[in-house]
Each structure stands twice: as C-alpha cells, then as structure tokens.
LOLUMVO-917252 format. One record per residue: residue in three letters; chain; x, y, z of N, C-alpha, C in turn. Coordinates in pm, 1 decimal. Layout:
BEGIN
  rest  kette       n_x       n_y       n_z      ca_x      ca_y      ca_z       c_x       c_y       c_z
   ALA      A         X         Y         Z         X         Y         Z         X         Y         Z
...
***
This chain:
BEGIN
  rest  kette       n_x       n_y       n_z      ca_x      ca_y      ca_z       c_x       c_y       c_z
   MET      A   -1851.0    1866.1   -3639.6   -1953.2    1758.3   -3629.4   -2036.2    1820.6   -3507.5
   ARG      A   -2166.4    1819.7   -3522.7   -2261.6    1855.5   -3429.1   -2346.2    1734.0   -3405.1
   LEU      A   -2346.5    1694.0   -3261.2   -2425.9    1573.9   -3221.2   -2564.4    1634.6   -3187.2
   ASP      A   -2657.1    1592.0   -3263.7   -2790.1    1619.9   -3234.6   -2863.4    1537.6   -3135.2
   THR      A   -2893.0    1593.5   -3014.7   -2966.1    1522.5   -2918.9   -3116.2    1576.6   -2896.8
   SER      A   -3166.5    1641.9   -3001.3   -3301.2    1714.4   -2975.8   -3406.5    1603.1   -2970.5
   TRP      A   -3381.3    1466.9   -3031.5   -3471.3    1367.3   -3016.0   -3484.8    1315.8   -2863.5
   PHE      A   -3397.9    1335.8   -2776.2   -3384.3    1295.4   -2643.1   -3475.2    1384.3   -2570.2
   PRO      A   -3552.8    1330.0   -2483.2   -3648.7    1420.1   -2397.9   -3550.1    1494.8   -2300.5
   ARG      A   -3600.5    1612.4   -2270.7   -3525.0    1696.2   -2156.7   -3563.6    1643.9   -2026.7
   LEU      A   -3466.0    1633.2   -1939.7   -3502.1    1574.1   -1814.5   -3563.6    1695.5   -1718.1
   GLY      A   -3668.5    1653.0   -1632.6   -3726.6    1752.6   -1544.1   -3635.7    1752.5   -1428.0
   ALA      A   -3670.4    1846.8   -1332.8   -3588.8    1859.6   -1216.9   -3569.1    1732.6   -1134.9
   ARG      A   -3687.4    1673.1   -1116.8   -3680.5    1550.0   -1020.8   -3600.9    1426.1   -1100.5
   GLY      A   -3632.9    1414.5   -1226.3   -3569.7    1298.4   -1299.2   -3415.5    1346.5   -1312.7
   ARG      A   -3378.3    1463.5   -1343.5   -3233.7    1491.1   -1334.5   -3169.7    1471.3   -1205.1
   LYS      A   -3247.2    1488.6   -1097.1   -3173.0    1460.0    -954.2   -3156.7    1314.1    -950.8
   TRP      A   -3257.5    1231.4    -982.7   -3242.8    1099.6    -979.2   -3125.6    1030.8   -1058.3
   VAL      A   -3106.5    1077.7   -1166.3   -3009.5    1032.3   -1258.3   -2872.7    1091.2   -1218.3
   LEU      A   -2873.1    1206.9   -1146.4   -2765.8    1255.6   -1082.2   -2710.1    1175.5    -972.6
   VAL      A   -2808.7    1137.0    -882.2   -2772.5    1041.2    -777.4   -2709.6     918.5    -824.3
   ALA      A   -2770.8     845.6    -933.5   -2711.7     725.1    -985.3   -2565.6     763.4   -1044.5
   HIS      A   -2550.4     881.9   -1099.8   -2418.2     905.2   -1149.6   -2308.8     924.3   -1035.3
   ILE      A   -2348.7     987.4    -937.8   -2246.6    1018.6    -822.7   -2243.7     885.0    -751.3
   ALA      A   -2333.5     804.3    -735.6   -2321.6     674.3    -668.1   -2228.2     580.1    -735.1
   ALA      A   -2251.1     581.9    -861.1   -2154.3     487.0    -949.8   -2023.4     545.3    -944.8
   ALA      A   -1987.9     674.7    -946.4   -1865.0     723.3    -936.5   -1809.9     690.3    -816.9
   GLY      A   -1887.7     709.6    -708.7   -1831.3     682.2    -570.0   -1798.5     527.9    -560.3
   ALA      A   -1868.6     453.0    -606.9   -1846.6     301.5    -611.5   -1707.1     282.1    -690.1
   TRP      A   -1682.8     342.2    -806.3   -1569.8     325.3    -896.8   -1453.9     369.0    -800.1
   ILE      A   -1458.9     491.8    -758.6   -1351.0     535.1    -671.0   -1315.7     423.5    -550.7
   GLY      A   -1423.3     377.3    -482.9   -1394.6     293.6    -369.9   -1339.4     167.7    -420.8
   ILE      A   -1378.7     111.0    -523.3   -1321.0      -5.0    -576.3   -1171.4      10.4    -607.3
   ASP      A   -1146.5     121.6    -665.4    -999.9     151.4    -705.0    -922.7     163.3    -573.8
   VAL      A    -989.3     224.3    -462.8    -910.5     235.6    -332.5    -879.4      92.1    -276.1
   ALA      A    -985.2      10.9    -290.2    -985.0    -137.2    -242.8    -863.8    -206.1    -327.6
   MET      A    -870.3    -186.4    -459.9    -768.4    -252.4    -541.0    -625.3    -196.6    -502.3
   ALA      A    -616.1     -63.5    -470.6    -474.8      -9.1    -437.1    -440.5     -70.8    -302.3
   VAL      A    -538.2     -71.6    -193.6    -497.8    -138.9     -63.5    -432.7    -281.1     -98.8
   LEU      A    -506.7    -366.6    -172.2    -466.4    -502.7    -201.9    -331.9    -501.6    -261.0
   ILE      A    -318.4    -420.6    -365.7    -182.5    -434.9    -447.2     -46.2    -389.7    -364.4
   PHE      A     -90.5    -276.9    -288.5      24.0    -209.2    -195.4      48.8    -294.7     -78.3
   THR      A     -45.5    -363.6     -33.9     -28.1    -459.0      87.2      45.3    -570.8      30.4
   SER      A      21.2    -615.2     -88.7     121.2    -723.3    -140.1     257.3    -691.5    -167.6
   LEU      A     278.8    -561.3    -177.0     416.6    -491.0    -188.9     493.8    -509.2     -78.3
   ILE      A     425.4    -458.9      35.7     499.4    -436.0     163.5     502.6    -546.8     255.7
   ARG      A     422.0    -647.7     244.6     422.0    -772.3     302.5     508.8    -877.3     238.2
   HIS      A     579.2    -941.9     320.2     681.2   -1036.4     269.6     655.4   -1184.9     289.6
   ASP      A     535.0   -1210.7     349.9     489.5   -1353.7     365.1     397.3   -1405.8     242.9
   ASP      A     436.7   -1521.8     199.3     362.8   -1561.9      84.0     223.6   -1575.8      83.6
   ALA      A     170.5   -1607.8     213.8      18.9   -1624.6     244.6     -70.6   -1506.0     214.3
   THR      A      -5.7   -1376.2     271.6     -74.3   -1272.1     241.2     -65.2   -1218.7     110.4
   VAL      A      45.8   -1232.0      51.2      66.7   -1189.2    -104.6     -27.3   -1265.7    -190.8
   ALA      A     -41.1   -1412.0    -157.1    -126.3   -1487.9    -246.7    -265.8   -1451.8    -223.1
   LEU      A    -308.5   -1430.1     -97.2    -445.9   -1370.2     -73.4    -486.8   -1237.3    -139.2
   CYS      A    -397.4   -1154.8    -142.3    -414.5   -1018.7    -190.4    -433.6   -1036.5    -356.9
   TYR      A    -336.0   -1124.8    -414.0    -347.9   -1144.5    -556.5    -483.8   -1209.4    -597.5
   GLN      A    -524.3   -1309.8    -516.3    -655.0   -1382.7    -553.2    -770.3   -1272.6    -524.6
   VAL      A    -764.3   -1215.5    -430.2    -881.4   -1121.2    -410.9    -901.6   -1000.4    -494.1
   VAL      A    -780.4    -936.7    -537.7    -785.2    -830.4    -620.8    -845.5    -878.1    -758.9
   GLY      A    -819.7    -999.2    -803.9    -867.0   -1047.6    -928.6   -1012.1   -1068.0    -915.2
   LEU      A   -1069.9   -1107.0    -803.3   -1203.1   -1119.3    -771.4   -1288.0    -988.2    -758.7
   VAL      A   -1239.4    -890.5    -696.1   -1330.7    -779.4    -665.2   -1301.0    -664.0    -761.7
   ALA      A   -1206.0    -662.9    -857.6   -1175.8    -536.0    -938.8   -1263.3    -542.0   -1059.6
   VAL      A   -1231.7    -629.3   -1153.1   -1260.0    -623.3   -1298.8   -1407.7    -581.2   -1310.0
   TRP      A   -1503.7    -688.5   -1283.5   -1647.3    -668.7   -1317.6   -1711.7    -566.2   -1234.2
   PRO      A   -1680.7    -534.9   -1108.1   -1733.0    -427.6   -1034.9   -1688.3    -295.7   -1087.4
   LEU      A   -1559.4    -284.5   -1140.5   -1513.7    -165.3   -1189.1   -1581.3    -140.6   -1325.0
   PHE      A   -1595.8    -248.1   -1412.0   -1662.9    -228.2   -1538.1   -1819.6    -193.3   -1519.6
   ILE      A   -1875.9    -251.0   -1435.6   -2017.1    -214.1   -1414.3   -2030.4     -76.5   -1363.6
   ALA      A   -1945.4     -38.7   -1273.4   -1952.7     104.4   -1222.2   -1920.7     211.1   -1342.2
   GLY      A   -1820.6     162.2   -1414.6   -1794.4     257.1   -1533.0   -1905.1     251.5   -1625.5
   LEU      A   -1972.4     144.0   -1661.3   -2089.4     148.7   -1748.6   -2213.5     226.5   -1687.1
   VAL      A   -2239.0     224.9   -1553.5   -2344.2     285.6   -1490.7   -2309.3     455.6   -1499.5
   CYS      A   -2181.9     478.2   -1480.6   -2127.0     628.5   -1485.0   -2161.2     663.1   -1622.6
   LEU      A   -2114.6     577.0   -1725.1   -2138.6     628.7   -1865.0   -2277.1     634.6   -1911.9
   ALA      A   -2353.7     538.9   -1855.4   -2501.6     554.2   -1903.0   -2566.3     678.0   -1843.1
   SER      A   -2553.4     690.4   -1709.0   -2602.5     809.2   -1641.8   -2555.8     933.0   -1687.4
   GLY      A   -2417.9     947.6   -1725.0   -2363.9    1052.8   -1788.9   -2424.0    1085.4   -1914.8
   LEU      A   -2440.9     998.5   -2001.3   -2505.4    1018.0   -2139.8   -2647.1    1085.3   -2115.9
   VAL      A   -2717.8    1009.5   -2028.9   -2861.9    1067.4   -1999.2   -2857.2    1215.5   -1939.4
   LEU      A   -2766.8    1235.3   -1860.2   -2742.2    1368.1   -1799.5   -2720.4    1480.2   -1921.7
   GLY      A   -2614.5    1415.1   -1999.1   -2565.6    1511.1   -2100.0   -2678.0    1541.3   -2211.7
   MET      A   -2737.4    1430.4   -2256.7   -2858.3    1452.7   -2341.9   -2978.5    1513.2   -2306.0
   GLY      A   -2992.9    1502.9   -2185.0   -3125.8    1549.1   -2118.3   -3111.4    1689.1   -2040.4
   SER      A   -2991.9    1748.0   -2059.8   -2974.3    1879.1   -1991.8   -2936.3    1976.4   -2095.4
   ARG      A   -2894.6    2100.5   -2040.0   -2840.6    2203.3   -2136.6   -2701.8    2184.3   -2175.6
   TYR      A   -2640.2    2094.1   -2098.1   -2482.4    2076.7   -2108.7   -2455.6    2011.8   -2229.4
   GLY      A   -2549.5    1913.6   -2273.1   -2520.2    1834.5   -2396.5   -2392.6    1741.5   -2380.0
   LEU      A   -2363.6    1671.0   -2478.3   -2259.8    1573.8   -2482.6   -2122.2    1647.7   -2516.5
   LEU      A   -2156.9    1707.3   -2638.8   -2022.1    1754.8   -2691.2   -2049.2    1935.0   -2708.4
   ARG      A   -2101.2    1970.2   -2608.2   -2134.7    2126.2   -2615.4   -2029.2    2200.8   -2528.1
   TYR      A   -1975.0    2128.0   -2422.3   -1892.0    2206.8   -2334.5   -1755.6    2114.6   -2320.7
   TRP      A   -1644.3    2175.1   -2300.5   -1526.9    2097.2   -2294.0   -1513.5    2011.0   -2178.2
   TRP      A   -1562.4    2049.8   -2068.5   -1543.6    1979.6   -1944.5   -1640.8    1842.5   -1951.9
   VAL      A   -1757.6    1843.8   -2043.8   -1838.8    1735.7   -2051.6   -1766.7    1636.9   -2147.0
   ALA      A   -1716.4    1691.9   -2252.4   -1654.5    1606.3   -2335.7   -1527.6    1533.6   -2303.2
   THR      A   -1460.7    1607.8   -2203.2   -1339.0    1553.8   -2143.5   -1388.8    1434.4   -2047.0
   LYS      A   -1499.6    1463.4   -1960.8   -1534.6    1358.9   -1875.8   -1592.8    1240.7   -1953.8
   LEU      A   -1654.7    1257.2   -2065.4   -1693.9    1145.5   -2153.3   -1568.4    1066.9   -2203.9
   ALA      A   -1486.3    1137.5   -2250.6   -1355.2    1069.4   -2286.8   -1290.0    1000.1   -2190.0
   LEU      A   -1272.8    1058.2   -2071.6   -1208.6     992.0   -1947.3   -1292.6     857.4   -1930.4
   ASN      A   -1431.2     869.7   -1925.9   -1509.9     754.9   -1882.9   -1493.6     639.9   -1986.7
   LEU      A   -1485.1     667.5   -2112.3   -1471.6     573.3   -2212.1   -1335.8     512.8   -2205.0
   LEU      A   -1235.1     589.0   -2197.7   -1101.0     536.5   -2170.4   -1086.0     442.6   -2067.7
   LEU      A   -1127.1     492.6   -1939.2   -1103.7     415.6   -1826.5   -1194.0     269.4   -1828.3
   THR      A   -1302.9     287.9   -1876.8   -1379.3     166.6   -1882.1   -1348.9      84.1   -1981.1
   GLY      A   -1289.4     123.2   -2088.9   -1230.6      38.8   -2202.9   -1096.9     -25.8   -2147.9
   LEU      A   -1024.5      40.7   -2070.6    -895.8      -7.0   -2010.1    -922.8    -129.1   -1910.2
   VAL      A   -1038.8    -107.0   -1844.3   -1071.6    -227.2   -1739.5   -1061.8    -355.0   -1828.4
   LEU      A   -1133.0    -366.7   -1937.0   -1151.0    -476.6   -2008.0   -1028.0    -517.2   -2096.6
   LEU      A    -965.5    -429.2   -2148.3    -858.3    -445.1   -2237.3    -729.7    -456.2   -2178.6
   ALA      A    -684.3    -383.6   -2063.8    -563.0    -387.1   -1995.7    -565.8    -456.8   -1859.2
   LEU      A    -676.7    -417.9   -1769.6    -668.8    -457.3   -1647.0    -720.4    -601.2   -1621.9
   ARG      A    -821.2    -631.7   -1698.1    -863.6    -767.3   -1695.4    -768.9    -900.3   -1726.3
   PRO      A    -686.7    -868.1   -1827.9    -574.4    -982.2   -1849.4    -478.0    -983.5   -1738.1
   GLY      A    -438.3    -867.7   -1699.0    -342.1    -860.1   -1594.7    -365.6    -913.6   -1457.6
   LEU      A    -507.3    -884.8   -1423.2    -565.4    -934.7   -1304.3    -592.7   -1085.6   -1304.4
   ALA      A    -627.3   -1134.1   -1422.5    -642.2   -1282.9   -1425.6    -516.4   -1354.2   -1409.8
   GLU      A    -416.3   -1294.7   -1470.8    -263.9   -1350.6   -1438.9    -231.2   -1345.8   -1303.3
   LEU      A    -261.5   -1226.6   -1239.3    -225.8   -1208.2   -1101.8    -301.3   -1312.0   -1002.9
   GLY      A    -426.2   -1334.4   -1042.1    -507.2   -1433.3    -964.1    -432.0   -1569.4    -984.8
   ARG      A    -403.9   -1620.8   -1103.0    -340.3   -1735.3   -1127.0    -212.6   -1751.5   -1046.5
   VAL      A    -124.8   -1652.7   -1038.6      -2.5   -1647.8    -958.0     -40.0   -1658.6    -819.4
   GLY      A    -146.2   -1595.2    -758.4    -189.7   -1604.1    -626.7    -235.7   -1741.3    -586.5
   ARG      A    -300.5   -1812.8    -672.9    -337.0   -1945.2    -652.2    -229.5   -2050.3    -637.9
   GLN      A    -132.0   -2026.9    -734.7     -10.8   -2101.2    -738.9      72.1   -2077.8    -606.9
   LEU      A      82.7   -1939.6    -559.2     170.6   -1900.3    -450.1     106.0   -1966.3    -326.3
   ALA      A     -42.7   -1969.9    -315.5    -115.8   -2026.6    -200.0     -74.0   -2174.9    -191.1
   THR      A     -42.2   -2255.1    -293.8      -7.3   -2383.8    -289.8     141.8   -2418.8    -253.1
   GLY      A     216.1   -2302.1    -246.9     354.4   -2303.1    -212.4     451.5   -2341.6    -330.9
   ALA      A     382.3   -2329.6    -453.4     461.6   -2348.8    -554.2     555.8   -2214.4    -588.8
   PRO      A     693.5   -2238.0    -618.7     766.0   -2126.4    -647.5     725.9   -2041.3    -767.9
   VAL      A     682.9   -1916.7    -765.5     629.5   -1853.8    -879.8     707.8   -1711.8    -882.3
   ASP      A     702.4   -1636.6   -1005.7     734.6   -1499.8   -1012.0     619.9   -1431.5    -962.0
   ALA      A     621.9   -1371.3    -845.9     517.2   -1288.3    -798.2     522.5   -1150.7    -803.4
   ALA      A     601.9   -1109.7    -923.8     607.8    -964.9    -943.4     473.0    -906.7   -1003.4
   LEU      A     445.9    -794.5    -972.4     333.1    -736.1   -1006.5     300.5    -698.4   -1172.9
   HIS      A     415.2    -691.2   -1236.3     410.1    -675.9   -1386.7     306.6    -565.4   -1429.4
   GLY      A     325.1    -444.5   -1392.7     249.2    -348.6   -1440.5     100.1    -311.1   -1359.5
   MET      A      87.0    -385.1   -1270.6     -36.3    -383.0   -1197.7     -34.5    -256.4   -1086.4
   LEU      A      94.2    -196.6   -1082.1     106.3     -78.4    -994.5      23.2      48.3   -1048.0
   TYR      A      22.4      52.1   -1186.4     -36.3     173.9   -1255.2    -199.9     197.7   -1228.0
   PRO      A    -257.0      84.1   -1247.3    -409.0     103.2   -1237.5    -463.1     175.5   -1113.2
   PRO      A    -416.6     122.6    -980.6    -461.5     192.4    -869.2    -418.8     340.1    -843.7
   ILE      A    -321.7     374.0    -935.6    -263.7     516.3    -931.7    -334.0     607.6   -1031.8
   VAL      A    -333.1     543.9   -1146.2    -376.3     626.3   -1272.7    -530.6     649.0   -1262.0
   SER      A    -614.3     551.1   -1231.0    -753.8     552.4   -1228.0    -815.2     653.2   -1135.9
   PRO      A    -767.9     641.2   -1002.3    -814.2     747.3    -912.9    -787.9     896.1    -938.4
   ILE      A    -670.4     909.5   -1002.4    -633.8    1040.3   -1048.4    -723.0    1092.7   -1148.2
   ALA      A    -739.2     992.2   -1256.7    -834.6    1040.8   -1361.7    -976.0    1070.7   -1322.0
   LEU      A   -1024.7     983.9   -1214.0   -1157.2    1003.0   -1162.5   -1168.4    1126.1   -1073.1
   LEU      A   -1061.9    1162.8   -1004.6   -1054.9    1298.1    -947.9   -1055.5    1418.9   -1045.4
   VAL      A    -991.9    1399.0   -1147.8    -991.4    1506.9   -1249.9   -1138.7    1526.5   -1297.3
   ALA      A   -1205.4    1406.8   -1327.2   -1348.6    1410.3   -1376.1   -1436.5    1489.8   -1267.0
   LEU      A   -1425.1    1451.3   -1133.9   -1483.2    1499.0   -1020.6   -1462.3    1661.1   -1017.0
   VAL      A   -1333.5    1716.8   -1031.4   -1319.9    1849.4   -1032.4   -1375.6    1914.7   -1155.5
   LEU      A   -1368.4    1843.4   -1283.5   -1425.7    1910.0   -1387.2   -1578.7    1927.0   -1355.8
   ALA      A   -1644.6    1818.8   -1296.7   -1796.9    1833.2   -1267.3   -1828.4    1942.6   -1189.3
   VAL      A   -1757.1    1962.7   -1077.1   -1772.2    2071.2    -984.7   -1745.3    2205.2   -1038.2
   PHE      A   -1619.6    2232.2   -1101.7   -1587.3    2375.9   -1150.6   -1622.1    2417.9   -1289.4
   LYS      A   -1668.3    2304.3   -1374.5   -1718.2    2325.4   -1516.9   -1618.0    2440.7   -1600.4
   PRO      A   -1498.8    2402.5   -1613.3   -1402.0    2496.2   -1668.3   -1425.1    2506.6   -1807.2
   TRP      A   -1355.4    2598.0   -1874.9   -1314.1    2598.1   -2022.5   -1428.5    2668.4   -2100.0
   GLY      A   -1564.3    2641.7   -2077.8   -1659.9    2705.5   -2145.9   -1712.2    2606.8   -2275.9
   ARG      A   -1764.1    2660.0   -2364.0   -1831.7    2574.9   -2474.5   -1738.8    2562.0   -2586.9
   ILE      A   -1757.3    2441.8   -2653.7   -1663.3    2397.8   -2771.5   -1733.7    2479.9   -2877.6
   ARG      A   -1638.4    2547.2   -2940.6   -1656.5    2644.1   -3039.1   -1695.3    2565.6   -3180.4
   ARG      A   -1780.4    2595.5   -3275.9   -1805.4    2540.1   -3389.7   -1818.2    2647.8   -3520.2
   GLY      A   -1774.6    2579.7   -3621.6   -1782.7    2677.2   -3749.3   -1716.0    2805.5   -3739.4
   ARG      A   -1765.8    2921.0   -3763.9   -1704.2    3036.0   -3776.0   -1662.8    3092.9   -3635.3
   GLU      A   -1733.5    3049.1   -3529.6   -1698.9    3066.0   -3397.1   -1563.7    3020.5   -3371.9
   ALA      A   -1522.2    2883.7   -3410.6   -1400.8    2838.4   -3395.5   -1289.6    2896.1   -3469.9
   ALA      A   -1309.3    2984.2   -3580.1   -1201.1    3045.7   -3653.6   -1154.7    3162.3   -3575.9
   THR      A   -1237.1    3228.0   -3493.5   -1201.8    3340.2   -3420.9   -1166.1    3321.3   -3276.3
   THR      A   -1180.0    3199.2   -3220.1   -1143.6    3180.0   -3089.0   -1072.2    3032.2   -3070.4
   GLY      A    -990.0    3024.5   -2970.2    -918.4    2904.7   -2957.2   -1007.2    2791.2   -2894.1
   PRO      A    -930.6    2683.8   -2874.3   -1036.0    2559.8   -2816.4   -1078.6    2582.6   -2693.2
   LEU      A   -1022.7    2675.0   -2610.9   -1077.5    2692.5   -2474.4   -1166.6    2830.3   -2466.1
   GLY      A   -1190.9    2898.6   -2584.6   -1272.5    3010.3   -2586.1   -1196.9    3128.4   -2588.1
   ALA      A   -1058.9    3121.2   -2566.8    -980.4    3251.2   -2565.6    -971.9    3298.3   -2718.7
   GLU      A    -964.9    3424.4   -2728.8    -962.9    3501.9   -2860.0    -832.1    3464.2   -2921.0
   ARG      A    -813.1    3436.1   -3046.1    -703.2    3406.0   -3109.1    -639.3    3549.2   -3157.1
   PRO      A    -509.3    3550.7   -3163.1    -438.4    3680.0   -3198.2    -455.0    3715.9   -3340.2
***
C-alpha cells in the first residue's frame, strides 16, 4: 500500500522550521508531563503519610490526562504535516513509520488506559484526604510513567539518527529484507 501525499503542499524551509518547532515543543511538553506524573506517583510510593499520598493521587489525576492527550495530538498533527510536507513522507522510511505508530499507540493509551486509572486514583485520593479507609494501591499506575518516557526517548533517538532506511515496496521488497538488507 502506497500512501499518496502528492496532494499535500511541500513545506518550504521557513514553514518546515516552524512546524518542527511545534513538534519539538509538544514532544518536550509530553516528556515533561510524564516526568511530573512519575514524580507524583513515585512520591506517593515512598511517602507513608496519608495527606501526601492523597494529594499526589488527586494532583496526578488533574495534570496528566488532558495535557498528555493534547501534547500527543499536537505531536501527531505536526508530525503528519512534517511527514507529508517533506521528503520523508509518512510511510516511506521505517523510522518515520515507527514514530507514527508510537505516537498513535501512546496517545490512544492516554484515553483508553490511563484516563480510567487516573480517574480512579483521583477518587481514592479524595477519599483518603477525608480520612476514610481506602485501598490506596496504585493498581497498574506504575507502568505509564516508566513506559511512556522510554517510548518517547526511542522516538527521539529515531528522529535524530534516522536508522533503517526506506520501506521497500513491490519488487524491491522481494529482494531485500524489511530493514533494507539483502536477502540470501
């Protein structure tokens, strides 16, 4: 399947730089929000007083979901514009396709997996703040602040080093492997 982006105008040097600035700023915000979420979650693990744990649970529910989702969407939109408006394309190079897949996966997980978990964590935090006895376990919330920054770091490395080469199509794919190496 070839994705035809010929209808999309090529970005000039100045336009590309502005879209790239938006892309890098959104990615930086995304990483920063992940770090803030990690600080709150790990603080709630190492502190043993209910007031701090309750506050961490409530704050992480407020600051993580929608800012992460918006940063992911801005990264996605600017990445799509960069891909379609430059020589790299969207599905022309393995590193671009991998970054696109990571972005779609992480942005989707924010709504599908993180949002319900953090909503529950916020509810537990509010109950804990009133002094009510609750199960204050994190129930899987340890993974997002570890997995997401690692995936974003992988995307950053891909953007800088641009490994693997072009995605082969048709007869080219029959004679080369997925990463461009000659098949035996």
